[in-house]
VOGU-3710 file (C-alpha; in Angstrom, 3 decimals, decimal comma):
1> xxxxxxxxxx> -73,960/20,740/-4,063  -72,537/21,659/-0,670  -68,833/22,459/-0,268  -66,896/20,361/2,222  -66,370/21,842/5,629  -63,001/22,686/7,157  -63,107/19,525/9,235  -63,661/17,404/6,180  -60,715/19,112/4,427  -58,450/18,284/7,344
11> xxxxxxxxxx> -59,588/14,673/7,326  -58,906/14,355/3,580  -55,405/15,823/3,961  -54,678/13,445/6,850  -55,706/10,501/4,701  -53,492/11,654/1,781  -50,334/12,149/3,848  -49,421/8,405/4,037  -49,890/8,066/0,281  -47,652/11,090/-0,400
21> xxxxxxxxxx> -44,952/9,694/1,883  -45,181/6,295/0,191  -44,717/7,912/-3,204  -41,664/9,781/-1,924  -40,160/6,576/-0,611  -40,594/4,996/-4,049  -38,780/7,779/-5,902  -36,509/6,514/-8,700  -32,973/5,665/-7,683  -30,392/8,356/-8,419
31> xxxxxxxxxx> -28,373/6,836/-11,263  -25,549/9,348/-10,949  -25,128/8,554/-7,271  -24,843/4,835/-8,053  -22,304/5,522/-10,785  -20,356/7,718/-8,396  -20,331/4,951/-5,795  -19,144/2,407/-8,377  -16,431/4,824/-9,476  -15,288/5,333/-5,879
41> xxxxxxxxxx> -15,089/1,568/-5,284  -13,179/1,084/-8,534  -10,770/3,897/-7,611  -10,133/2,271/-4,223  -9,400/-1,180/-5,667  -7,378/0,132/-8,597  -5,454/2,621/-6,458  -4,651/0,006/-3,807  -3,398/-2,440/-6,456  -1,181/0,226/-8,045
51> xxxxxxxxxx> 0,014/1,275/-4,606  1,109/-2,265/-3,696  2,798/-2,646/-7,074  4,597/0,670/-6,587  5,796/-0,339/-3,118  7,199/-3,568/-4,595  9,075/-1,651/-7,293  10,478/0,837/-4,763  11,551/-2,010/-2,483  13,667/-3,410/-5,325
61> xxxxxxxxxx> 15,667/-0,180/-5,705  18,523/0,453/-3,243  18,044/3,477/-0,966  14,484/3,958/-2,235  13,668/0,844/-0,221  13,292/3,125/2,789  10,337/4,802/1,072  8,512/1,477/0,961  9,408/0,651/4,559  8,451/4,140/5,732
71> xxxxxxxxxx> 5,062/3,842/4,062  4,374/0,532/5,822  5,337/2,116/9,139  3,028/5,071/8,483  0,173/2,674/7,680  0,402/1,030/11,082  1,110/4,317/12,842  -1,912/6,098/11,404  -4,222/3,231/12,344  -2,587/3,203/15,767
81> xxxxxxxxxx> -3,574/6,852/16,230  -7,166/6,518/15,061  -8,031/2,840/15,563  -9,702/2,685/12,115  -8,451/0,208/9,527  -9,625/2,354/6,634  -7,121/5,048/7,637  -4,308/2,688/6,721  -4,968/2,899/2,985  -2,903/6,017/2,465
91> xxxxxxxxxx> -2,457/7,632/-0,919  -4,625/5,286/-2,959  -6,147/8,237/-4,836  -2,722/9,483/-5,909  -1,739/5,932/-6,831  -4,903/5,556/-8,910  -4,074/8,729/-10,849  -0,499/7,606/-11,501  -1,771/4,164/-12,498  -4,302/5,709/-14,884
101> xxxxxxxxxx> -1,581/7,702/-16,623  0,714/4,686/-16,918  -2,085/2,392/-18,104  -3,393/4,943/-20,586  0,077/5,641/-21,949  0,700/1,903/-22,221  -2,462/1,453/-24,263  -1,302/4,191/-26,608  2,069/2,514/-27,067  0,601/-0,846/-28,105
111> xxxxxxxxxx> -0,208/0,232/-31,703  3,300/1,670/-31,986  4,797/-1,687/-31,056  2,702/-3,398/-33,728  3,705/-0,919/-36,433  7,331/-1,115/-35,307  7,353/-4,897/-35,662  5,818/-4,618/-39,145  8,434/-2,089/-40,166  11,288/-4,304/-38,900
121> xxxxxxxxxx> 9,832/-7,315/-40,699  9,518/-5,371/-43,951  13,069/-4,067/-43,517  14,388/-7,600/-43,116  12,542/-8,873/-46,201  13,293/-5,904/-48,462  15,880/-3,508/-46,983  15,236/0,046/-48,114  12,131/-0,989/-50,042  8,926/0,966/-50,439
131> xxxxxxxxxx> 6,958/-1,134/-47,980  9,549/-0,682/-45,243  9,686/3,070/-45,950  5,888/3,313/-45,723  5,787/1,521/-42,368  8,578/3,764/-41,095  6,625/6,898/-42,035  3,525/5,421/-40,373  5,536/4,750/-37,209  6,804/8,333/-37,085
141> xxxxxxxxxx> 3,329/9,802/-37,635  1,693/7,516/-35,076  4,443/8,267/-32,536  3,799/12,011/-32,878  0,048/11,540/-32,587  0,404/9,229/-29,594  2,730/11,684/-27,853  0,296/14,565/-28,431  -2,613/12,467/-27,206  -0,791/11,430/-24,032
151> xxxxxxxxxx> 0,172/15,060/-23,363  -3,419/16,248/-23,885  -4,806/13,490/-21,665  -2,386/14,441/-18,895  -3,241/18,127/-19,379  -6,921/17,300/-18,904  -6,262/15,523/-15,624  -4,709/12,173/-16,447  -7,765/10,034/-15,754  -8,161/6,860/-17,775
161> xxxxxxxxxx> -11,247/8,123/-19,597  -9,201/10,953/-21,092  -7,023/8,389/-22,839  -10,010/6,477/-24,220  -11,753/9,460/-25,898  -9,014/11,318/-27,790  -11,291/13,652/-29,768  -12,764/15,276/-26,658  -9,448/16,321/-25,109  -8,620/19,182/-27,533
171> xxxxxxxxxx> -12,164/20,531/-27,158  -12,000/20,412/-23,364  -8,564/21,995/-23,253  -9,574/24,729/-25,705  -12,606/25,672/-23,609  -10,502/25,623/-20,454  -7,846/27,880/-22,010  -10,533/30,287/-23,212  -11,859/30,522/-19,668  -8,447/31,669/-18,403
181> xxxxxxxxxx> -6,244/30,773/-15,456  -5,511/27,260/-16,669  -1,712/27,380/-16,422  -1,778/28,760/-12,881  -4,210/26,100/-11,713  -2,282/23,345/-13,518  0,975/24,466/-11,898  -0,609/24,556/-8,440  -2,297/21,169/-8,992  0,998/19,532/-9,986
191> xxxxxxxxxx> 2,761/21,057/-6,996  0,001/19,986/-4,590  0,025/16,476/-6,044  3,794/16,164/-5,631  3,597/17,507/-2,075  0,776/15,086/-1,205  3,090/12,148/-1,969  5,212/13,106/1,092  8,226/11,243/-0,211  10,674/12,981/2,096
201> xxxxxxxxxx> 8,547/12,116/5,130  8,279/8,424/4,248  11,998/8,182/3,526  13,016/9,781/6,826  10,478/7,698/8,752  11,655/4,496/7,074  15,343/5,248/7,622  14,908/5,961/11,335  12,572/3,006/11,780  15,046/0,703/10,076
211> xxxxxxxxxx> 17,989/1,842/12,210  16,060/1,541/15,472  14,577/-1,850/14,609  17,950/-3,174/13,466  19,479/-2,121/16,788  16,878/-4,230/18,575  17,468/-7,290/16,384  21,222/-7,132/15,739  22,452/-8,618/19,013  20,127/-11,653/19,312
221> xxxxxxxxxx> 20,474/-12,407/15,588  24,255/-12,241/15,859  24,125/-14,648/18,801  22,002/-17,001/16,684  24,597/-16,840/13,943  27,401/-17,590/16,408  25,316/-20,510/17,657  26,439/-22,590/14,667  29,805/-23,018/16,415  28,839/-22,241/20,017
231> xxxxxxxxxx> 25,431/-23,832/20,716  25,088/-22,235/24,144  25,427/-18,757/22,660  22,840/-19,752/20,069  20,351/-20,825/22,734  20,852/-17,574/24,636  20,386/-15,651/21,389  17,176/-17,552/20,676  15,828/-16,665/24,138  16,787/-13,038/23,652
241> xxxxxxxxxx> 15,193/-12,955/20,203  12,054/-14,521/21,664  11,667/-11,542/24,013  12,670/-8,890/21,478  10,123/-10,076/18,928  7,326/-9,500/21,428  8,028/-5,763/21,400  9,539/-4,792/18,029  6,354/-4,680/15,875  4,474/-2,657/18,486
251> xxxxxxxxxx> 7,427/-0,377/19,162  7,399/0,370/15,436  3,708/1,273/15,579  4,328/3,468/18,602  7,228/5,172/16,840  5,219/5,809/13,669  2,135/6,977/15,579  4,113/9,494/17,635  6,855/10,188/15,060  9,303/10,276/17,931
261> xxxxxxxxxx> 12,645/8,442/17,972  12,455/7,658/21,689  9,117/5,926/21,196  10,996/3,182/19,346  12,618/2,233/22,666  9,739/2,941/25,055  8,961/-0,566/26,267  6,830/0,734/29,126  4,468/2,411/26,659  3,991/-0,823/24,710
271> xxxxxxxxxx> 3,355/-2,760/27,913  0,688/-0,257/28,959  -1,036/-0,603/25,629  -0,802/-4,387/25,736  -2,644/-4,532/29,060  -5,605/-2,754/27,458  -5,932/-5,070/24,423  -3,962/-8,288/25,065  -5,787/-10,600/22,695  -5,783/-8,021/19,911
281> xxxxxxxxxx> -2,000/-7,778/20,332  -1,709/-11,583/20,316  -3,789/-11,905/17,152  -1,821/-9,214/15,308  1,442/-10,801/16,467  0,315/-14,225/15,233  -0,620/-12,841/11,800  2,688/-10,964/11,536  4,805/-14,031/12,226  2,677/-16,547/10,332
291> xxxxxxxxxx> 2,598/-14,331/7,226  6,373/-13,850/7,419  7,321/-17,539/7,561  6,162/-18,601/4,042  8,218/-15,778/2,552  11,426/-17,528/3,548  10,782/-19,919/0,651  11,533/-17,026/-1,712  14,942/-16,548/-0,083  16,268/-19,962/-1,114
301> xxxxxxxxxx> 17,494/-18,882/-4,557  18,818/-15,526/-5,730  16,950/-14,011/-8,667  18,121/-11,500/-11,319  18,024/-7,875/-10,213  15,729/-6,848/-13,081  13,067/-9,259/-11,760  13,527/-8,318/-8,099  10,166/-6,582/-7,895  8,316/-9,873/-8,489
311> xxxxxxxxxx> 9,180/-11,497/-5,123  8,937/-8,070/-3,519  5,330/-7,947/-4,679  4,616/-11,157/-2,771  6,409/-9,744/0,282  4,307/-6,561/0,229  1,062/-8,513/-0,227  1,851/-10,575/2,881  3,346/-7,820/5,041  0,768/-5,105/4,331
321> xxxxxxxxxx> -2,145/-6,888/6,116  0,145/-7,608/9,074  0,943/-3,896/9,351  -2,748/-3,073/9,222  -3,582/-5,481/12,047  -0,627/-4,390/14,177  -1,773/-0,788/13,940  -5,356/-1,858/14,650  -4,353/-3,671/17,862  -2,404/-0,631/19,052
331> xxxxxxxxxx> -5,274/1,711/18,197  -7,724/-0,564/19,991  -5,632/-0,253/23,139  -5,384/3,504/22,648  -9,166/3,822/22,870  -9,535/1,822/26,087  -9,001/3,673/29,380  -8,488/0,683/31,676  -6,527/-2,608/31,485  -8,275/-5,877/30,770
341> xxxxxxxxxx> -8,746/-8,721/33,255  -5,584/-10,572/34,296  -6,856/-13,749/32,594  -6,793/-12,118/29,165  -3,390/-10,551/29,829  -1,687/-13,771/30,877  -3,257/-15,963/28,227  -2,268/-13,372/25,626  1,330/-13,426/26,870  1,388/-17,205/26,768
351> xxxxxxxxxx> 0,155/-17,252/23,166  2,635/-14,601/22,064  5,534/-16,402/23,742  4,551/-19,618/21,959  4,363/-17,891/18,560  7,682/-16,148/19,152  9,430/-19,379/20,203  8,253/-21,242/17,100  9,241/-18,364/14,838  12,696/-18,159/16,426
361> xxxxxxxxxx> 13,333/-21,855/15,821  12,271/-21,625/12,183  14,390/-18,518/11,636  17,450/-20,263/13,042  17,193/-23,132/10,561  16,537/-20,854/7,571  20,251/-19,966/7,489  20,958/-23,494/6,234  18,643/-23,197/3,202  18,619/-19,491/2,380
371> xxxxxxxxxx> 20,842/-18,133/-0,370  22,592/-15,711/1,964  23,424/-18,295/4,614  24,193/-16,694/7,974  23,660/-13,204/6,561  20,054/-14,088/5,791  19,369/-14,025/9,539  19,718/-10,253/9,423  17,121/-9,953/6,644  14,134/-9,901/8,957
381> xxxxxxxxxx> 11,565/-8,870/6,359  8,699/-8,912/8,870  10,330/-6,083/10,857  12,858/-4,514/8,477  12,890/-3,914/4,721  10,166/-5,895/2,882  12,632/-7,577/0,545  14,101/-11,087/0,295  17,712/-9,823/-0,001  19,236/-6,603/1,330
391> xx> 21,742/-6,410/-1,519  19,089/-6,196/-4,228
//
């Protein structure tokens, strides 16, 4: 039998190449990559939810409210620098880790609450009896075990899975200690985590942003308040507020993007950016005002201080998307070198003036239904602290 020639070998290889490529294309899907993608999506959703909840809790605490406000300013400022919406979800990984620790610790406390209720019931039925004593001993033992388990889970990294598999944590920690260098790495990790929160930066940014924004709003709002007795002053205040509202949200973005106090009063810079993305500015402005108006319904009745975070949660949920879009509109203008056609600029101005006029009218009448009366006019949650009442 004759051996194939070199030409025949080349022809056979050429025919096999498409089949080899087809087999490669049909390789089994990487299961670990899919699980990693699912984990990343879960971390994003869970971290964002915990982040919003944390902002609501901070907004309910005096002084710490500036942390929440500073974070919202940084969200819009970072998007304003890059033009990417995804850059506005800051710190969701850290929030997910904190949420995992809190959720895991909460799950560990649930059995303790059950045993504690059984002990109290037994103590009421038979004070000092054997059953009550047994439940008390069980509560003490379970409390010690739960505390050790929470400490070990945090020592392993604080992820939720470390709370769900208690028997693996001592093994993991023992192997890690045997390897050496654990305490140094744990110390550095805790320090890096605390530094990554940037609490001092958010507080200082929020405090300066609040003062500058309040200076813009104080005069027209005061004129609106005086308008209850002097209607002419009220009309002039409404006109002034109409103009101020056109600039304040974008001045805040400019201030946060540049981290410069003077940027909070640089009207010329905002006007230059508006000319490059007028309709984007108009859309973000419309969302900001329209999302702020329904929140005035939560200002009608004062609520107990211990439940203040509940309405704050609604405020954050409504204000956060507005901050994202405001930063997006500013970033969109940042990426364009030339102004848009005059038609888009003038129609955008007309729309923004209409939105601002309607918002100003509604704000004026809210003083007659809000719990704070005239003082509620100064609680401009769309541009200041994201809370229904300043005194909470």
